[in-house]
C-alpha positions as CSV (number, residue, x, y, z in Angstrom):
1,M,60.8,4.1,170.1
2,L,62.5,7.5,170.2
3,E,65.0,8.8,172.8
4,L,66.8,12.1,173.1
5,R,69.8,12.1,175.4
6,G,71.5,15.4,176.4
7,I,70.8,17.2,173.2
8,N,72.5,20.5,172.6
9,T,71.6,22.3,169.3
10,Y,72.9,25.6,168.1
11,Y,72.2,28.1,165.3
12,G,75.7,29.4,164.8
13,N,76.8,30.6,168.3
14,I,73.3,30.8,169.6
15,Q,72.3,27.7,171.7
16,A,68.7,26.7,171.0
17,L,68.4,23.4,172.9
18,R,70.1,22.8,176.3
19,D,70.7,19.3,177.5
20,V,67.3,18.1,176.2
21,S,66.4,14.5,177.2
22,M,63.0,12.9,176.5
23,H,61.5,9.6,175.2
24,I,58.5,8.4,173.3
25,A,57.2,4.9,173.5
26,E,55.6,3.0,170.7
27,G,51.9,3.7,170.4
28,E,51.9,6.9,172.4
29,I,50.8,10.5,171.7
30,V,53.4,12.7,173.4
31,T,53.2,16.4,173.2
32,L,55.8,19.1,173.7
33,I,54.3,22.5,174.8
34,G,55.9,25.8,175.5
35,A,55.9,29.5,174.5
36,N,56.8,30.7,171.1
37,G,60.6,30.6,170.7
38,A,61.0,28.0,173.5
39,G,62.8,25.5,171.1
40,K,59.9,23.2,170.2
41,S,60.4,23.4,166.4
42,T,64.1,23.1,166.8
43,T,63.6,19.8,168.7
44,L,61.7,18.4,165.7
45,M,64.3,19.7,163.3
46,T,67.0,18.0,165.4
47,I,65.2,14.7,165.3
48,C,64.7,15.0,161.5
49,G,68.2,15.9,160.7
50,G,67.5,19.4,159.5
51,T,69.4,20.9,162.4
52,P,71.8,18.3,163.8
53,P,72.8,18.6,167.4
54,R,76.3,19.7,168.4
55,S,76.3,17.1,171.2
56,G,74.0,14.4,172.6
57,E,72.2,11.5,170.9
58,V,69.0,10.9,169.1
59,L,68.1,7.2,169.2
60,F,65.4,5.6,167.1
61,R,64.6,2.1,168.1
62,G,67.9,2.0,170.0
63,K,70.1,3.2,167.1
64,P,71.7,6.6,166.9
65,I,70.4,8.7,164.0
66,Q,71.8,12.2,164.7
67,H,74.4,11.9,162.0
68,L,72.0,10.7,159.3
69,K,70.7,12.8,156.5
70,P,67.0,13.8,156.5
71,N,66.0,11.4,153.7
72,Q,67.7,8.5,155.5
73,I,65.7,9.4,158.6
74,V,62.5,9.4,156.6
75,S,63.4,6.0,155.2
76,L,63.7,4.6,158.8
77,G,60.0,5.5,159.5
78,I,60.0,9.1,160.8
79,S,57.9,11.8,159.0
80,Q,57.4,15.4,159.9
81,V,54.6,17.8,159.2
82,P,56.3,21.2,159.3
83,E,55.0,24.4,160.9
84,G,53.3,26.4,158.2
85,R,52.4,23.2,156.3
86,L,54.9,23.9,153.4
87,I,52.9,22.0,150.8
88,F,53.9,22.5,147.1
89,P,51.4,25.2,146.1
90,D,51.9,24.8,142.3
91,L,51.4,21.0,142.4
92,T,48.1,19.3,142.6
93,V,46.8,17.5,145.7
94,Q,47.6,14.2,144.0
95,E,51.1,15.3,143.1
96,N,51.8,16.4,146.7
97,L,50.7,13.0,147.9
98,D,52.8,11.2,145.3
99,L,55.9,13.1,146.5
100,G,55.2,11.9,150.0
101,A,55.6,8.4,148.8
102,F,58.8,9.3,146.8
103,L,61.1,6.8,148.7
104,R,58.6,3.9,148.3
105,N,58.2,1.4,145.5
106,D,55.4,-0.8,146.9
107,Q,52.7,0.2,144.5
108,K,50.0,-1.8,146.2
109,G,50.8,-0.3,149.6
110,I,50.9,3.2,148.1
111,R,47.4,2.7,146.6
112,Q,46.1,1.4,150.0
113,D,47.6,4.4,151.8
114,M,46.0,6.7,149.3
115,D,42.6,5.2,149.9
116,Y,43.2,5.5,153.6
117,I,44.0,9.2,153.3
118,F,40.9,9.8,151.2
119,D,38.8,8.0,153.9
120,L,40.4,10.3,156.5
121,F,40.0,13.4,154.5
122,P,37.2,13.0,151.9
123,I,37.6,16.7,150.8
124,L,41.1,15.9,149.5
125,A,39.6,13.2,147.2
126,Q,37.3,15.9,145.8
127,R,40.2,18.3,145.4
128,R,42.8,15.8,144.1
129,R,43.3,17.6,140.8
130,Q,43.4,21.1,142.3
131,T,46.7,22.8,143.0
132,G,47.7,23.0,146.7
133,G,47.8,26.8,146.7
134,T,44.0,27.0,145.9
135,L,43.1,25.0,149.1
136,S,41.9,26.6,152.3
137,G,44.2,26.7,155.3
138,G,42.5,23.7,156.9
139,E,42.6,21.7,153.6
140,Q,46.3,22.5,153.2
141,Q,47.0,21.2,156.8
142,M,45.1,18.0,155.9
143,L,47.3,17.7,152.8
144,A,50.5,18.3,154.8
145,I,49.5,15.5,157.2
146,S,48.5,13.2,154.4
147,R,51.7,13.8,152.5
148,A,53.7,12.8,155.6
149,I,51.5,9.7,156.0
150,M,52.3,8.6,152.4
151,A,55.8,7.9,153.6
152,R,54.2,5.3,155.9
153,P,55.9,6.5,159.1
154,S,55.9,4.6,162.3
155,L,56.5,7.9,164.1
156,L,54.7,11.1,162.9
157,L,56.1,14.5,164.0
158,L,53.6,17.3,163.9
159,D,54.7,20.9,164.3
160,E,51.9,23.3,165.3
161,P,49.1,21.6,163.3
162,S,46.4,24.0,164.6
163,L,48.3,27.2,163.7
164,G,46.1,29.7,161.9
165,L,43.0,27.5,161.7
166,A,39.4,28.1,162.7
167,P,38.2,26.4,165.9
168,I,36.0,23.9,164.1
169,I,38.8,22.8,161.8
170,I,41.2,22.5,164.8
171,Q,38.7,20.1,166.4
172,Q,38.7,18.1,163.2
173,I,42.4,18.0,162.9
174,F,42.9,16.8,166.5
175,S,40.3,14.1,166.0
176,I,42.2,12.9,162.9
177,I,45.4,12.8,164.9
178,E,43.8,10.6,167.5
179,K,42.5,8.4,164.6
180,I,45.9,8.1,163.0
181,N,47.4,7.1,166.4
182,A,44.6,4.5,167.1
183,D,45.5,3.0,163.7
184,G,49.0,2.3,164.8
185,T,51.1,5.4,164.3
186,T,53.1,6.9,167.2
187,V,52.7,10.7,167.4
188,F,55.0,13.4,168.7
189,L,53.0,16.7,168.7
190,V,54.5,20.1,169.1
191,E,51.7,22.6,169.9
192,Q,51.1,26.1,171.3
193,N,47.5,25.2,171.8
194,A,48.4,23.4,175.0
195,N,44.8,22.7,176.1
196,Q,43.9,20.8,172.9
197,A,47.3,19.0,172.8
198,L,47.1,17.8,176.5
199,K,43.6,16.5,176.0
200,I,44.6,14.0,173.4
201,A,48.2,13.2,174.6
202,N,49.3,10.3,176.9
203,R,52.3,12.2,178.2
204,A,53.8,15.7,177.8
205,Y,56.9,17.8,178.2
206,V,57.1,21.5,178.9
207,M,59.9,23.5,177.3
208,E,61.2,26.9,178.4
209,N,64.3,28.6,176.9
210,G,65.5,25.4,175.2
211,R,65.2,23.3,178.4
212,I,62.7,20.6,179.5
213,V,61.4,22.0,182.8
214,M,58.5,19.6,183.4
215,E,57.4,16.1,182.4
216,D,54.3,14.2,183.4
217,T,51.2,12.5,182.2
218,A,49.0,14.8,180.1
219,D,46.2,14.6,182.6
220,R,48.4,15.7,185.5
221,L,49.9,18.6,183.5
222,L,46.4,19.7,182.5
223,A,45.5,19.9,186.2
224,N,48.8,21.5,187.2
225,P,48.2,25.1,188.4
226,D,51.5,26.4,187.0
227,V,50.7,24.9,183.6
228,Q,47.2,26.3,183.8
229,K,48.5,29.8,184.6
230,A,51.3,29.8,182.0
231,Y,49.8,28.0,179.1
232,L,46.0,27.4,179.5
233,G,45.0,31.0,180.4
234,M,43.4,30.0,183.7
């Protein structure tokens, strides 16, 4: 579904990604783990068009997308849930969700997806007329995920969805990610919480200093002594 080939991304003269290559097959949960500042978020921004690569290719369903604008990439079926959630705090839950469907005009499908979201996150149905800024951190993360789903993506990119959340909420969020995947959405998950991410992923990549240094099934990386020592606190 998605392939990165020899991606090199820069911020000015500073190189953030170095010859990054990876792939995601349809139906998978793939996770990218690494230390803070390793280049994980830049990888997502490169895919989404926010930080286009200086060289290399991003292929979605076999077609290059690295020169497309972010809204064009969303229209192809890729949605991102950004780090820090970045909901619209002065808009209601309902308005945030409506903005997620901004590029769509299939009203019946939009209503169906709204019902789907309220089944996933019943608390958002109760809060639909509240402004986003009045929600708890966990509820804001639920809203950020839901807003992305309203674009009806075939590939959902998640950037640090567990950041700053209580352990019980983290468990709930990861269970919902598994549910979304089981319902047919491919997931690319960037996470510092390597233990949780590897437990739900099919495959994983490890990034250090802008490079992919390891790739394997999630189970094997979870059992890898080097990964355990560096990222799992074992």
